[in-house]
C-alpha positions in Angstrom: -0.2 0.1 0.1 1.4 3.3 -1.0 2.1 5.9 1.8 -0.8 8.3 0.3 -3.5 5.4 0.6 -2.2 4.4 4.1 -2.6 8.2 5.3 -6.1 8.4 3.7 -6.9 5.0 5.3 -5.7 6.3 8.8 -7.6 9.6 8.3 -11.0 7.2 7.5 -10.4 5.4 10.7 -9.8 8.6 12.7 -12.8 10.1 11.6 -14.9 7.4 12.1 -14.1 6.7 15.4 -14.3 10.7 16.0 -17.8 10.4 14.5 -19.0 7.5 16.8 -17.6 9.3 19.9 -19.2 12.5 19.1 -22.7 10.8 18.3 -22.8 9.0 21.6 -22.0 12.5 23.4 -24.8 14.0 21.5 -27.2 11.5 22.5 -26.1 11.6 26.0 -26.7 15.2 25.9 -29.9 15.4 24.2 -31.7 12.2 25.8 -30.4 12.1 29.1 -29.6 15.9 29.5 -26.0 15.0 30.9 -22.7 16.8 29.9 -19.9 14.6 28.9 -17.2 14.1 31.3 -14.0 16.5 30.8 -11.9 13.5 30.3 -14.1 12.4 27.4 -13.7 15.7 25.8 -10.0 15.8 26.3 -9.7 12.6 24.6 -11.7 13.4 21.7 -9.6 17.0 21.3 -6.6 14.8 21.2 -7.8 12.6 18.8 -8.7 15.4 16.5 -5.3 17.1 17.0 -3.8 13.6 15.8 -6.0 13.6 12.8 -4.9 17.3 11.9 -1.3 16.3 12.1 -1.9 13.4 9.7 -3.9 15.7 7.5 -1.0 18.4 7.4 1.6 16.2 7.0 1.0 15.8 3.4 
């Protein structure tokens, strides 16, 4: 697999993971009226930063 394809696949994996986590947080906020734990938000922010690094490294 080429480097570009590998990066593209990594981005897809990260985006899917972020989407799942954000969707779960959204449902918790809207259905249970609970805010996410600060650690959960920090983890998602870290994951988004990692994704940004992968994207910017082109």
